MOPAC internal coordinates of N, CA, C and O (Angstrom, degrees):
PM7 1SCF
backbone

  N    0.0000 0     0.00 0     0.00 0    0    0    0
  C    1.4558 1     0.00 0     0.00 0    1    0    0
  C    1.5228 1   109.54 1     0.00 0    2    1    0
  O    1.2310 1   120.10 1   -52.80 1    3    2    1
  N    1.3145 1   117.42 1   127.20 1    3    2    1
  C    1.4515 1   120.16 1  -178.01 1    5    3    2
  C    1.5322 1   110.78 1   -87.08 1    6    5    3
  O    1.2310 1   121.67 1   -22.27 1    7    6    5
  N    1.3264 1   114.41 1   157.73 1    7    6    5
  C    1.4577 1   120.34 1   178.22 1    9    7    6
  C    1.5174 1   108.51 1   -76.26 1   10    9    7
  O    1.2310 1   120.63 1   -18.04 1   11   10    9
  N    1.3254 1   116.40 1   161.96 1   11   10    9
  C    1.4660 1   121.33 1   179.10 1   13   11   10
  C    1.5328 1   108.58 1   -97.13 1   14   13   11
  O    1.2310 1   121.11 1   -52.85 1   15   14   13
  N    1.3170 1   115.48 1   127.15 1   15   14   13
  C    1.4535 1   121.26 1   178.83 1   17   15   14
  C    1.5234 1   109.94 1  -120.46 1   18   17   15
  O    1.2310 1   121.25 1   -28.66 1   19   18   17
  N    1.3230 1   115.22 1   151.34 1   19   18   17
  C    1.4554 1   121.00 1   177.98 1   21   19   18
  C    1.5185 1   109.00 1  -113.10 1   22   21   19
  O    1.2310 1   120.86 1    -6.42 1   23   22   21
  N    1.3128 1   115.97 1   173.58 1   23   22   21
  C    1.4649 1   119.96 1  -178.68 1   25   23   22
  C    1.5262 1   112.23 1   -95.24 1   26   25   23
  O    1.2310 1   120.04 1  -175.11 1   27   26   25
  N    1.3367 1   117.53 1     4.89 1   27   26   25
  C    1.4664 1   119.16 1  -174.86 1   29   27   26
  C    1.5283 1   114.28 1   -86.28 1   30   29   27
  O    1.2310 1   119.58 1   173.61 1   31   30   29
  N    1.3207 1   118.41 1    -6.39 1   31   30   29
  C    1.4762 1   121.29 1   178.98 1   33   31   30
  C    1.5213 1   108.44 1  -153.66 1   34   33   31
  O    1.2310 1   120.15 1   -25.27 1   35   34   33
  N    1.3365 1   117.31 1   154.73 1   35   34   33
  C    1.4639 1   119.28 1   177.26 1   37   35   34
  C    1.5306 1   110.94 1   -57.20 1   38   37   35
  O    1.2310 1   120.55 1   -34.08 1   39   38   37
  N    1.3144 1   116.56 1   145.92 1   39   38   37
  C    1.4620 1   121.47 1  -176.47 1   41   39   38
  C    1.5233 1   111.54 1   -59.78 1   42   41   39
  O    1.2310 1   119.87 1   140.07 1   43   42   41
  N    1.3468 1   117.86 1   -39.93 1   43   42   41
  C    1.4611 1   118.42 1  -177.96 1   45   43   42
  C    1.5263 1   111.34 1   -62.79 1   46   45   43
  O    1.2310 1   120.22 1   147.43 1   47   46   45
  N    1.3304 1   117.18 1   -32.57 1   47   46   45
  C    1.4718 1   120.61 1   177.70 1   49   47   46
  C    1.5321 1   109.49 1   -70.19 1   50   49   47
  O    1.2310 1   120.46 1   140.15 1   51   50   49
  N    1.3272 1   116.73 1   -39.85 1   51   50   49
  C    1.4590 1   120.11 1   178.00 1   53   51   50
  C    1.5314 1   111.01 1   -64.81 1   54   53   51
  O    1.2310 1   120.42 1   144.47 1   55   54   53
  N    1.3263 1   116.80 1   -35.53 1   55   54   53
  C    1.4649 1   120.67 1   175.75 1   57   55   54
  C    1.5177 1   109.45 1   -64.64 1   58   57   55
  O    1.2310 1   120.34 1   134.47 1   59   58   57
  N    1.3216 1   116.95 1   -45.53 1   59   58   57
  C    1.4645 1   121.03 1   177.96 1   61   59   58
  C    1.5264 1   110.18 1   -58.07 1   62   61   59
  O    1.2310 1   120.78 1   134.18 1   63   62   61
  N    1.3257 1   116.12 1   -45.82 1   63   62   61
  C    1.4651 1   120.56 1  -179.94 1   65   63   62
  C    1.5226 1   111.28 1   -61.28 1   66   65   63
  O    1.2310 1   120.44 1   138.97 1   67   66   65
  N    1.3289 1   116.76 1   -41.03 1   67   66   65
  C    1.4669 1   120.89 1  -179.80 1   69   67   66
  C    1.5309 1   110.71 1   -63.90 1   70   69   67
  O    1.2310 1   120.18 1   137.53 1   71   70   69
  N    1.3104 1   117.26 1   -42.47 1   71   70   69
  C    1.4651 1   120.35 1   179.20 1   73   71   70
  C    1.5224 1   110.39 1   -66.73 1   74   73   71
  O    1.2310 1   120.23 1   137.88 1   75   74   73
  N    1.3277 1   117.16 1   -42.12 1   75   74   73
  C    1.4668 1   120.58 1   176.73 1   77   75   74
  C    1.5295 1   110.74 1   -62.02 1   78   77   75
  O    1.2310 1   120.59 1   140.29 1   79   78   77
  N    1.3294 1   116.47 1   -39.71 1   79   78   77
  C    1.4596 1   120.83 1   178.28 1   81   79   78
  C    1.5271 1   110.40 1   -61.83 1   82   81   79
  O    1.2310 1   120.38 1   137.15 1   83   82   81
  N    1.3073 1   116.87 1   -42.85 1   83   82   81
  C    1.4676 1   120.48 1   179.01 1   85   83   82
  C    1.5243 1   111.30 1   -64.89 1   86   85   83
  O    1.2310 1   120.37 1   146.28 1   87   86   85
  N    1.3090 1   116.90 1   -33.72 1   87   86   85
  C    1.4680 1   120.45 1   176.02 1   89   87   86
  C    1.5275 1   109.45 1   -70.09 1   90   89   87
  O    1.2310 1   120.33 1   133.26 1   91   90   89
  N    1.3300 1   116.98 1   -46.74 1   91   90   89
  C    1.4621 1   120.91 1  -179.06 1   93   91   90
  C    1.5285 1   111.38 1   -61.03 1   94   93   91
  O    1.2310 1   120.16 1   145.47 1   95   94   93
  N    1.3296 1   117.31 1   -34.53 1   95   94   93
  C    1.4650 1   121.52 1   179.08 1   97   95   94
  C    1.5217 1   112.71 1   -81.32 1   98   97   95
  O    1.2310 1   120.42 1   172.29 1   99   98   97
  N    1.3318 1   116.80 1    -7.71 1   99   98   97
  C    1.4562 1   119.92 1   178.98 1  101   99   98
  C    1.5170 1   114.07 1    86.43 1  102  101   99
  O    1.2310 1   119.83 1  -172.10 1  103  102  101
  N    1.3193 1   117.93 1     7.90 1  103  102  101
  C    1.4682 1   120.46 1   177.82 1  105  103  102
  C    1.5244 1   110.66 1   -75.11 1  106  105  103
  O    1.2310 1   120.55 1   151.76 1  107  106  105
  N    1.3161 1   116.56 1   -28.24 1  107  106  105
  C    1.4643 1   122.72 1   171.53 1  109  107  106
  C    1.5198 1   106.87 1  -117.80 1  110  109  107
  O    1.2310 1   120.87 1   -49.49 1  111  110  109
  N    1.3080 1   115.94 1   130.51 1  111  110  109
  C    1.4651 1   120.95 1  -177.12 1  113  111  110
  C    1.5169 1   110.43 1  -119.69 1  114  113  111
  O    1.2310 1   121.06 1   -17.25 1  115  114  113
  N    1.3221 1   115.57 1   162.75 1  115  114  113
  C    1.4615 1   121.23 1   178.13 1  117  115  114
  C    1.5251 1   109.77 1   -52.42 1  118  117  115
  O    1.2310 1   121.04 1   -48.76 1  119  118  117
  N    1.3241 1   115.61 1   131.24 1  119  118  117
  C    1.4489 1   121.47 1   179.05 1  121  119  118
  C    1.5097 1   114.58 1    90.39 1  122  121  119
  O    1.2310 1   119.57 1   167.76 1  123  122  121
  N    1.3413 1   118.42 1   -12.24 1  123  122  121
  C    1.4653 1   120.75 1   178.36 1  125  123  122
  C    1.5226 1   110.04 1   -65.55 1  126  125  123
  O    1.2310 1   120.94 1   -41.63 1  127  126  125
  N    1.3098 1   115.80 1   138.37 1  127  126  125
  C    1.4623 1   121.61 1   176.59 1  129  127  126
  C    1.5251 1   108.51 1   -79.89 1  130  129  127
  O    1.2310 1   121.13 1   -45.76 1  131  130  129
  N    1.3141 1   115.44 1   134.24 1  131  130  129
  C    1.4525 1   122.12 1   178.21 1  133  131  130
  C    1.5261 1   107.58 1   -92.87 1  134  133  131
  O    1.2310 1   119.54 1   -42.53 1  135  134  133
  N    1.3278 1   118.49 1   137.47 1  135  134  133
  C    1.4636 1   119.47 1   177.42 1  137  135  134
  C    1.5383 1   111.10 1   -55.37 1  138  137  135
  O    1.2310 1   120.73 1   -19.14 1  139  138  137
  N    1.3131 1   116.20 1   160.86 1  139  138  137
  C    1.4648 1   120.95 1  -179.02 1  141  139  138
  C    1.5263 1   110.61 1   -63.95 1  142  141  139
  O    1.2310 1   121.38 1   -15.85 1  143  142  141
  N    1.3227 1   114.97 1   164.15 1  143  142  141
  C    1.4627 1   121.10 1   178.76 1  145  143  142
  C    1.5259 1   109.88 1   -55.70 1  146  145  143
  O    1.2310 1   120.33 1   132.83 1  147  146  145
  N    1.3160 1   116.98 1   -47.17 1  147  146  145
  C    1.4726 1   120.66 1  -177.92 1  149  147  146
  C    1.5270 1   111.32 1   -64.40 1  150  149  147
  O    1.2310 1   120.26 1   136.93 1  151  150  149
  N    1.3314 1   117.11 1   -43.07 1  151  150  149
  C    1.4655 1   120.12 1   178.59 1  153  151  150
  C    1.5313 1   110.86 1   -61.25 1  154  153  151
  O    1.2310 1   120.69 1   132.43 1  155  154  153
  N    1.3278 1   116.29 1   -47.57 1  155  154  153
  C    1.4629 1   119.87 1  -179.64 1  157  155  154
  C    1.5244 1   111.41 1   -64.58 1  158  157  155
  O    1.2310 1   120.48 1   141.94 1  159  158  157
  N    1.3427 1   116.69 1   -38.06 1  159  158  157
  C    1.4640 1   120.05 1   179.48 1  161  159  158
  C    1.5221 1   110.36 1   -61.89 1  162  161  159
  O    1.2310 1   120.36 1   139.20 1  163  162  161
  N    1.3245 1   116.91 1   -40.80 1  163  162  161
  C    1.4665 1   120.55 1   178.42 1  165  163  162
  C    1.5261 1   110.01 1   -66.26 1  166  165  163
  O    1.2310 1   120.57 1   134.08 1  167  166  165
  N    1.3325 1   116.52 1   -45.92 1  167  166  165
  C    1.4656 1   121.17 1  -179.62 1  169  167  166
  C    1.5284 1   110.60 1   -60.13 1  170  169  167
  O    1.2310 1   120.81 1   135.39 1  171  170  169
  N    1.3365 1   116.05 1   -44.61 1  171  170  169
  C    1.4646 1   120.52 1  -176.34 1  173  171  170
  C    1.5264 1   112.54 1   -81.77 1  174  173  171
  O    1.2310 1   120.49 1   163.44 1  175  174  173
  N    1.3302 1   116.67 1   -16.56 1  175  174  173
  C    1.4569 1   120.01 1  -178.75 1  177  175  174
  C    1.5132 1   113.11 1    74.02 1  178  177  175
  O    1.2310 1   120.94 1  -142.22 1  179  178  177
  N    1.3533 1   115.81 1    37.78 1  179  178  177
  C    1.4632 1   120.60 1  -179.80 1  181  179  178
  C    1.5207 1   110.52 1  -126.48 1  182  181  179
  O    1.2310 1   121.08 1   -11.01 1  183  182  181
  N    1.3109 1   115.53 1   168.99 1  183  182  181
  C    1.4523 1   122.25 1   176.27 1  185  183  182
  C    1.5333 1   109.21 1   -67.59 1  186  185  183
  O    1.2310 1   119.31 1   -41.63 1  187  186  185
  N    1.3300 1   118.92 1   138.37 1  187  186  185
  C    1.4661 1   120.39 1   178.40 1  189  187  186
  C    1.5295 1   113.95 1   -56.23 1  190  189  187
  O    1.2310 1   120.05 1   148.60 1  191  190  189
  N    1.3341 1   117.50 1   -31.40 1  191  190  189
  C    1.4715 1   119.97 1   178.23 1  193  191  190
  C    1.5234 1   111.30 1   -65.41 1  194  193  191
  O    1.2310 1   120.53 1   143.65 1  195  194  193
  N    1.3253 1   116.58 1   -36.35 1  195  194  193
  C    1.4713 1   121.18 1   177.27 1  197  195  194
  C    1.5195 1   109.83 1   -66.08 1  198  197  195
  O    1.2310 1   120.75 1   135.96 1  199  198  197
  N    1.3300 1   116.17 1   -44.04 1  199  198  197
  C    1.4650 1   120.47 1   179.06 1  201  199  198
  C    1.5290 1   110.24 1   -63.96 1  202  201  199
  O    1.2310 1   120.32 1   137.63 1  203  202  201
  N    1.3314 1   116.99 1   -42.37 1  203  202  201
  C    1.4690 1   121.06 1   179.11 1  205  203  202
  C    1.5193 1   110.47 1   -59.04 1  206  205  203
  O    1.2310 1   120.35 1   137.56 1  207  206  205
  N    1.3321 1   116.93 1   -42.44 1  207  206  205
  C    1.4685 1   120.65 1   179.49 1  209  207  206
  C    1.5251 1   110.38 1   -61.95 1  210  209  207
  O    1.2310 1   120.30 1   135.68 1  211  210  209
  N    1.3305 1   117.02 1   -44.32 1  211  210  209
  C    1.4655 1   120.75 1  -179.43 1  213  211  210
  C    1.5267 1   110.87 1   -62.99 1  214  213  211
  O    1.2310 1   120.31 1   133.88 1  215  214  213
  N    1.3307 1   117.00 1   -46.12 1  215  214  213
  C    1.4616 1   120.28 1  -178.45 1  217  215  214
  C    1.5253 1   111.29 1   -67.38 1  218  217  215
  O    1.2310 1   120.57 1   142.50 1  219  218  217
  N    1.3212 1   116.52 1   -37.50 1  219  218  217
  C    1.4685 1   119.65 1   177.36 1  221  219  218
  C    1.5179 1   111.15 1   -63.37 1  222  221  219
  O    1.2310 1   120.54 1   139.05 1  223  222  221
  N    1.3304 1   116.57 1   -40.95 1  223  222  221
  C    1.4644 1   120.15 1   177.76 1  225  223  222
  C    1.5302 1   111.14 1   -65.27 1  226  225  223
  O    1.2310 1   120.28 1   141.42 1  227  226  225
  N    1.3268 1   117.06 1   -38.58 1  227  226  225
  C    1.4704 1   120.17 1   177.12 1  229  227  226
  C    1.5196 1   110.73 1   -65.01 1  230  229  227
  O    1.2310 1   120.32 1   145.01 1  231  230  229
  N    1.3222 1   117.00 1   -34.99 1  231  230  229
  C    1.4752 1   120.03 1   174.51 1  233  231  230
  C    1.5215 1   110.25 1   -65.78 1  234  233  231
  O    1.2310 1   120.94 1   134.87 1  235  234  233
  N    1.3303 1   115.80 1   -45.13 1  235  234  233
  C    1.4610 1   120.08 1  -179.78 1  237  235  234
  C    1.5305 1   110.72 1   -59.36 1  238  237  235
  O    1.2310 1   120.33 1   144.49 1  239  238  237
  N    1.3369 1   116.98 1   -35.51 1  239  238  237
  C    1.4680 1   122.02 1   178.67 1  241  239  238
  C    1.5284 1   112.02 1   -78.06 1  242  241  239
  O    1.2310 1   120.33 1   167.93 1  243  242  241
  N    1.3300 1   116.98 1   -12.07 1  243  242  241
  C    1.4587 1   119.86 1  -179.73 1  245  243  242
  C    1.5183 1   114.29 1    88.98 1  246  245  243
  O    1.2310 1   120.05 1  -173.11 1  247  246  245
  N    1.3223 1   117.51 1     6.89 1  247  246  245
  C    1.4591 1   121.55 1   179.96 1  249  247  246
  C    1.5287 1   109.88 1   -75.49 1  250  249  247
  O    1.2310 1   120.72 1   142.16 1  251  250  249
  N    1.3315 1   116.23 1   -37.84 1  251  250  249
  C    1.4650 1   122.84 1   177.27 1  253  251  250
  C    1.5191 1   109.17 1  -120.49 1  254  253  251
  O    1.2310 1   120.92 1   -19.21 1  255  254  253
  N    1.3236 1   115.85 1   160.79 1  255  254  253
  C    1.4639 1   120.72 1   171.40 1  257  255  254
  C    1.5241 1   108.34 1  -140.90 1  258  257  255
  O    1.2310 1   121.27 1   -24.18 1  259  258  257
  N    1.3238 1   115.18 1   155.82 1  259  258  257
  C    1.4675 1   120.98 1  -179.23 1  261  259  258
  C    1.5104 1   110.82 1  -107.75 1  262  261  259
  O    1.2310 1   121.52 1   -34.99 1  263  262  261
  N    1.3181 1   114.70 1   145.01 1  263  262  261
  C    1.4573 1   121.71 1   167.25 1  265  263  262
  C    1.5187 1   104.79 1  -116.31 1  266  265  263
  O    1.2310 1   121.00 1   -55.50 1  267  266  265
  N    1.2786 1   115.69 1   124.50 1  267  266  265
  C    1.4616 1   122.84 1  -168.21 1  269  267  266
  C    1.5298 1   115.13 1   -40.34 1  270  269  267
  O    1.2310 1   118.79 1   128.18 1  271  270  269
  N    1.2973 1   119.92 1   -51.82 1  271  270  269
  C    1.4654 1   121.02 1  -175.54 1  273  271  270
  C    1.5307 1   113.16 1  -105.20 1  274  273  271
  O    1.2310 1   120.13 1   176.98 1  275  274  273
  N    1.3260 1   117.35 1    -3.02 1  275  274  273
  C    1.4641 1   119.95 1  -174.36 1  277  275  274
  C    1.5248 1   114.64 1  -106.55 1  278  277  275
  O    1.2310 1   119.66 1   160.71 1  279  278  277
  N    1.3126 1   118.26 1   -19.29 1  279  278  277
  C    1.4623 1   121.06 1  -179.66 1  281  279  278
  C    1.5145 1   112.97 1   111.58 1  282  281  279
  O    1.2310 1   121.43 1    20.27 1  283  282  281
  N    1.3201 1   114.87 1  -159.73 1  283  282  281
  C    1.4701 1   121.56 1  -178.52 1  285  283  282
  C    1.5226 1   109.97 1  -104.85 1  286  285  283
  O    1.2310 1   122.06 1   -30.82 1  287  286  285
  N    1.3341 1   113.67 1   149.18 1  287  286  285
  C    1.4548 1   121.27 1  -177.87 1  289  287  286
  C    1.5214 1   109.50 1  -136.95 1  290  289  287
  O    1.2310 1   120.84 1   -22.69 1  291  290  289
  N    1.3330 1   116.00 1   157.31 1  291  290  289
  C    1.4549 1   121.41 1   174.64 1  293  291  290
  C    1.5199 1   108.02 1   -75.80 1  294  293  291
  O    1.2310 1   121.02 1   -49.77 1  295  294  293
  N    1.3141 1   115.66 1   130.23 1  295  294  293
  C    1.4626 1   121.30 1   179.77 1  297  295  294
  C    1.5151 1   111.07 1   -67.50 1  298  297  295
  O    1.2310 1   120.97 1   -17.81 1  299  298  297
  N    1.3275 1   115.74 1   162.19 1  299  298  297
  C    1.4588 1   120.42 1   173.09 1  301  299  298
  C    1.5181 1   106.14 1   -73.71 1  302  301  299
  O    1.2310 1   121.66 1   -81.46 1  303  302  301
  N    1.3037 1   114.43 1    98.54 1  303  302  301
  C    1.4624 1   120.04 1  -172.66 1  305  303  302
  C    1.5145 1   112.99 1   -97.56 1  306  305  303
  O    1.2310 1   120.32 1  -168.11 1  307  306  305
  N    1.3168 1   117.00 1    11.89 1  307  306  305
  C    1.4597 1   119.33 1  -175.43 1  309  307  306
  C    1.5190 1   112.20 1   -57.42 1  310  309  307
  O    1.2310 1   120.28 1   153.66 1  311  310  309
  N    1.3237 1   117.06 1   -26.34 1  311  310  309
  C    1.4627 1   119.28 1  -178.72 1  313  311  310
  C    1.5114 1   112.54 1   -76.69 1  314  313  311
  O    1.2310 1   119.94 1   159.22 1  315  314  313
  N    1.3299 1   117.71 1   -20.78 1  315  314  313
  C    1.4518 1   117.74 1  -179.89 1  317  315  314
  C    1.5249 1   113.74 1  -137.04 1  318  317  315
  O    1.2310 1   119.53 1  -160.72 1  319  318  317
  N    1.3266 1   118.51 1    19.28 1  319  318  317
  C    1.4572 1   119.24 1   179.17 1  321  319  318
  C    1.5251 1   112.13 1   -66.13 1  322  321  319
  O    1.2310 1   120.12 1   151.35 1  323  322  321
  N    1.3284 1   117.37 1   -28.65 1  323  322  321
  C    1.4567 1   120.46 1   176.16 1  325  323  322
  C    1.5214 1   110.00 1   -65.44 1  326  325  323
  O    1.2310 1   120.39 1   139.48 1  327  326  325
  N    1.3308 1   116.86 1   -40.52 1  327  326  325
  C    1.4654 1   120.30 1   177.10 1  329  327  326
  C    1.5250 1   110.79 1   -63.54 1  330  329  327
  O    1.2310 1   120.34 1   140.46 1  331  330  329
  N    1.3385 1   116.96 1   -39.54 1  331  330  329
  C    1.4577 1   120.28 1  -179.92 1  333  331  330
  C    1.5294 1   110.03 1   -65.09 1  334  333  331
  O    1.2310 1   120.35 1   136.59 1  335  334  333
  N    1.3246 1   116.94 1   -43.41 1  335  334  333
  C    1.4682 1   120.19 1   176.99 1  337  335  334
  C    1.5226 1   110.16 1   -60.53 1  338  337  335
  O    1.2310 1   120.82 1   137.15 1  339  338  337
  N    1.3246 1   116.04 1   -42.85 1  339  338  337
  C    1.4618 1   120.65 1  -179.46 1  341  339  338
  C    1.5278 1   110.11 1   -62.92 1  342  341  339
  O    1.2310 1   120.19 1   135.99 1  343  342  341
  N    1.3431 1   117.25 1   -44.01 1  343  342  341
  C    1.4600 1   120.77 1  -179.73 1  345  343  342
  C    1.5279 1   111.53 1   -64.12 1  346  345  343
  O    1.2310 1   120.58 1   136.05 1  347  346  345
  N    1.3315 1   116.50 1   -43.95 1  347  346  345
  C    1.4613 1   120.08 1   178.26 1  349  347  346
  C    1.5265 1   109.55 1   -64.18 1  350  349  347
  O    1.2310 1   120.78 1   136.83 1  351  350  349
  N    1.3244 1   116.11 1   -43.17 1  351  350  349
  C    1.4610 1   120.45 1   178.83 1  353  351  350
  C    1.5216 1   112.32 1   -60.35 1  354  353  351
  O    1.2310 1   120.54 1   139.93 1  355  354  353
  N    1.3327 1   116.57 1   -40.07 1  355  354  353
  C    1.4654 1   120.32 1   179.60 1  357  355  354
  C    1.5208 1   111.46 1   -60.97 1  358  357  355
  O    1.2310 1   120.46 1   144.41 1  359  358  357
  N    1.3282 1   116.73 1   -35.59 1  359  358  357
  C    1.4681 1   119.29 1   178.78 1  361  359  358
  C    1.5184 1   111.00 1   -64.43 1  362  361  359
  O    1.2310 1   120.57 1   138.86 1  363  362  361
  N    1.3446 1   116.52 1   -41.14 1  363  362  361
  C    1.4614 1   120.26 1   178.08 1  365  363  362
  C    1.5244 1   110.96 1   -67.83 1  366  365  363
  O    1.2310 1   120.68 1   140.43 1  367  366  365
  N    1.3143 1   116.31 1   -39.57 1  367  366  365
  C    1.4627 1   119.79 1   178.51 1  369  367  366
  C    1.5225 1   110.09 1   -63.59 1  370  369  367
  O    1.2310 1   120.53 1   137.30 1  371  370  369
  N    1.3174 1   116.59 1   -42.70 1  371  370  369
  C    1.4616 1   120.41 1   179.16 1  373  371  370
  C    1.5238 1   110.92 1   -59.42 1  374  373  371
  O    1.2310 1   120.40 1   134.76 1  375  374  373
  N    1.3110 1   116.84 1   -45.24 1  375  374  373
  C    1.4645 1   120.98 1   179.22 1  377  375  374
  C    1.5275 1   109.84 1   -59.82 1  378  377  375
  O    1.2310 1   120.89 1   132.17 1  379  378  377
  N    1.3428 1   115.90 1   -47.83 1  379  378  377
  C    1.4644 1   120.81 1  -179.87 1  381  379  378
  C    1.5304 1   111.18 1   -59.91 1  382  381  379
  O    1.2310 1   120.57 1   128.76 1  383  382  381
  N    1.3278 1   116.52 1   -51.24 1  383  382  381
  C    1.4660 1   120.79 1  -176.80 1  385  383  382
  C    1.5226 1   110.39 1   -62.63 1  386  385  383
  O    1.2310 1   120.13 1   134.92 1  387  386  385
  N    1.3300 1   117.35 1   -45.08 1  387  386  385
  C    1.4662 1   120.16 1  -179.81 1  389  387  386
  C    1.5266 1   111.48 1   -60.40 1  390  389  387
  O    1.2310 1   120.65 1   135.29 1  391  390  389
  N    1.3212 1   116.36 1   -44.71 1  391  390  389
  C    1.4661 1   120.31 1  -179.46 1  393  391  390
  C    1.5265 1   111.69 1   -66.80 1  394  393  391
  O    1.2310 1   120.34 1   138.12 1  395  394  393
  N    1.3191 1   116.95 1   -41.88 1  395  394  393
  C    1.4668 1   120.13 1   179.91 1  397  395  394
  C    1.5312 1   110.90 1   -66.63 1  398  397  395
  O    1.2310 1   120.25 1   143.32 1  399  398  397
  N    1.3245 1   117.13 1   -36.68 1  399  398  397
  C    1.4692 1   119.61 1   177.06 1  401  399  398
  C    1.5265 1   110.82 1   -65.82 1  402  401  399
  O    1.2310 1   120.64 1   144.09 1  403  402  401
  N    1.3370 1   116.38 1   -35.91 1  403  402  401
  C    1.4657 1   119.55 1   175.89 1  405  403  402
  C    1.5290 1   111.12 1   -63.02 1  406  405  403
  O    1.2310 1   120.76 1   151.37 1  407  406  405
  N    1.3269 1   116.15 1   -28.63 1  407  406  405
  C    1.4647 1   120.99 1   177.08 1  409  407  406
  C    1.5267 1   111.94 1   -80.56 1  410  409  407
  O    1.2310 1   120.15 1   172.35 1  411  410  409
  N    1.3366 1   117.32 1    -7.65 1  411  410  409
  C    1.4520 1   121.05 1   177.20 1  413  411  410
  C    1.5124 1   115.30 1   101.47 1  414  413  411
  O    1.2310 1   119.62 1  -172.80 1  415  414  413
  N    1.3253 1   118.33 1     7.20 1  415  414  413
  C    1.4636 1   121.01 1   178.27 1  417  415  414
  C    1.5192 1   109.98 1   -73.89 1  418  417  415
  O    1.2310 1   120.40 1   -39.97 1  419  418  417
  N    1.3490 1   116.85 1   140.03 1  419  418  417
  C    1.4601 1   119.91 1   170.82 1  421  419  418
  C    1.5383 1   108.27 1   -94.17 1  422  421  419
  O    1.2310 1   120.13 1    -3.31 1  423  422  421
  N    1.3159 1   117.35 1   176.69 1  423  422  421
  C    1.4685 1   120.94 1  -173.93 1  425  423  422
  C    1.5232 1   112.89 1   -60.63 1  426  425  423
  O    1.2310 1   120.34 1   138.21 1  427  426  425
  N    1.3343 1   116.96 1   -41.79 1  427  426  425
  C    1.4675 1   119.76 1   179.37 1  429  427  426
  C    1.5256 1   110.91 1   -63.08 1  430  429  427
  O    1.2310 1   120.48 1   139.82 1  431  430  429
  N    1.3217 1   116.69 1   -40.18 1  431  430  429
  C    1.4650 1   120.25 1   178.90 1  433  431  430
  C    1.5312 1   111.18 1   -67.06 1  434  433  431
  O    1.2310 1   120.64 1   144.60 1  435  434  433
  N    1.3329 1   116.37 1   -35.40 1  435  434  433
  C    1.4675 1   120.42 1   176.58 1  437  435  434
  C    1.5230 1   110.76 1   -61.34 1  438  437  435
  O    1.2310 1   120.89 1   130.98 1  439  438  437
  N    1.3114 1   115.91 1   -49.02 1  439  438  437
  C    1.4658 1   120.95 1  -179.18 1  441  439  438
  C    1.5211 1   110.02 1   -61.87 1  442  441  439
  O    1.2310 1   120.41 1   136.10 1  443  442  441
  N    1.3137 1   116.83 1   -43.90 1  443  442  441
  C    1.4684 1   120.73 1   179.70 1  445  443  442
  C    1.5266 1   111.17 1   -63.75 1  446  445  443
  O    1.2310 1   120.13 1   140.65 1  447  446  445
  N    1.3260 1   117.36 1   -39.35 1  447  446  445
  C    1.4690 1   121.11 1   178.95 1  449  447  446
  C    1.5276 1   110.99 1   -63.47 1  450  449  447
  O    1.2310 1   120.54 1   140.63 1  451  450  449
  N    1.3260 1   116.57 1   -39.37 1  451  450  449
  C    1.4718 1   120.20 1   178.60 1  453  451  450
  C    1.5273 1   109.82 1   -67.44 1  454  453  451
  O    1.2310 1   120.12 1   133.76 1  455  454  453
  N    1.3244 1   117.37 1   -46.24 1  455  454  453
  C    1.4698 1   120.78 1   178.50 1  457  455  454
  C    1.5211 1   110.99 1   -57.73 1  458  457  455
  O    1.2310 1   120.81 1   134.12 1  459  458  457
  N    1.3237 1   116.06 1   -45.88 1  459  458  457
  C    1.4592 1   120.52 1  -179.21 1  461  459  458
  C    1.5283 1   110.19 1   -63.29 1  462  461  459
  O    1.2310 1   120.10 1   137.79 1  463  462  461
  N    1.2972 1   117.41 1   -42.21 1  463  462  461
  C    1.4689 1   120.50 1   179.23 1  465  463  462
  C    1.5283 1   111.04 1   -61.74 1  466  465  463
  O    1.2310 1   120.50 1   136.20 1  467  466  465
  N    1.3239 1   116.64 1   -43.80 1  467  466  465
  C    1.4655 1   120.75 1   179.62 1  469  467  466
  C    1.5233 1   110.43 1   -62.38 1  470  469  467
  O    1.2310 1   120.50 1   133.86 1  471  470  469
  N    1.3335 1   116.65 1   -46.14 1  471  470  469
  C    1.4707 1   119.88 1   178.67 1  473  471  470
  C    1.5225 1   111.71 1   -59.95 1  474  473  471
  O    1.2310 1   120.34 1   136.10 1  475  474  473
  N    1.3293 1   116.96 1   -43.90 1  475  474  473
  C    1.4676 1   120.77 1  -179.42 1  477  475  474
  C    1.5292 1   111.58 1   -66.79 1  478  477  475
  O    1.2310 1   120.54 1   140.31 1  479  478  477
  N    1.3159 1   116.57 1   -39.69 1  479  478  477
  C    1.4704 1   118.87 1  -179.34 1  481  479  478
  C    1.5200 1   111.18 1   -70.56 1  482  481  479
  O    1.2310 1   119.91 1   148.33 1  483  482  481
  N    1.3366 1   117.77 1   -31.67 1  483  482  481
  C    1.4695 1   120.86 1   176.36 1  485  483  482
  C    1.5189 1   110.66 1   -67.91 1  486  485  483
  O    1.2310 1   120.17 1   141.37 1  487  486  485
  N    1.3193 1   117.27 1   -38.63 1  487  486  485
  C    1.4564 1   120.94 1   178.65 1  489  487  486
  C    1.5285 1   111.32 1   -65.59 1  490  489  487
  O    1.2310 1   120.67 1   143.97 1  491  490  489
  N    1.3102 1   116.32 1   -36.03 1  491  490  489
  C    1.4649 1   119.96 1   179.41 1  493  491  490
  C    1.5243 1   112.12 1   -69.67 1  494  493  491
  O    1.2310 1   120.81 1   150.87 1  495  494  493
  N    1.3422 1   116.05 1   -29.13 1  495  494  493
  C    1.4719 1   118.81 1  -176.80 1  497  495  494
  C    1.5256 1   113.44 1   -90.02 1  498  497  495
  O    1.2310 1   119.79 1   175.72 1  499  498  497
  N    1.3448 1   118.00 1    -4.28 1  499  498  497
  C    1.4556 1   120.09 1   178.22 1  501  499  498
  C    1.5198 1   110.03 1   -70.85 1  502  501  499
  O    1.2310 1   120.17 1   -42.80 1  503  502  501
  N    1.3324 1   117.27 1   137.20 1  503  502  501
  C    1.4619 1   119.41 1  -179.95 1  505  503  502
  C    1.5337 1   111.60 1   -68.53 1  506  505  503
  O    1.2310 1   121.18 1   -35.70 1  507  506  505
  N    1.3027 1   115.35 1   144.30 1  507  506  505
  C    1.4645 1   121.22 1   177.48 1  509  507  506
  C    1.5095 1   107.57 1   -88.71 1  510  509  507
  O    1.2310 1   120.58 1   -50.03 1  511  510  509
  N    1.3543 1   116.49 1   129.97 1  511  510  509
  C    1.4722 1   120.17 1  -177.47 1  513  511  510
  C    1.4993 1   109.53 1  -102.29 1  514  513  511
  O    1.2310 1   120.10 1   180.00 1  515  514  513

């Protein structure tokens, strides 16, 4: 199954974002081995050169590291995993805010909509006695 890509950003950046998202969600943890470039390219449905560029950039950022004969691994990100979560979260917030503004919401209405959603979702998750 291939990953879903959009036309709003280069594919290698979207691959980087997807890997960072998986780290932020805890699906990839420090020390986890990352599949090879070819394996990931097949999984994502992209050219291996595109995947190589994305992984190289993640190494340059310190998100991944290579061991010469063993492959690539997720770095010990405990020192900045909060920043990664914040960065990923900001992207989702930007999408939400941009879309809501296109619908005509002002900032106060955006905040109120989020508060209302949180309250409603908390009520749904309360156990029934």
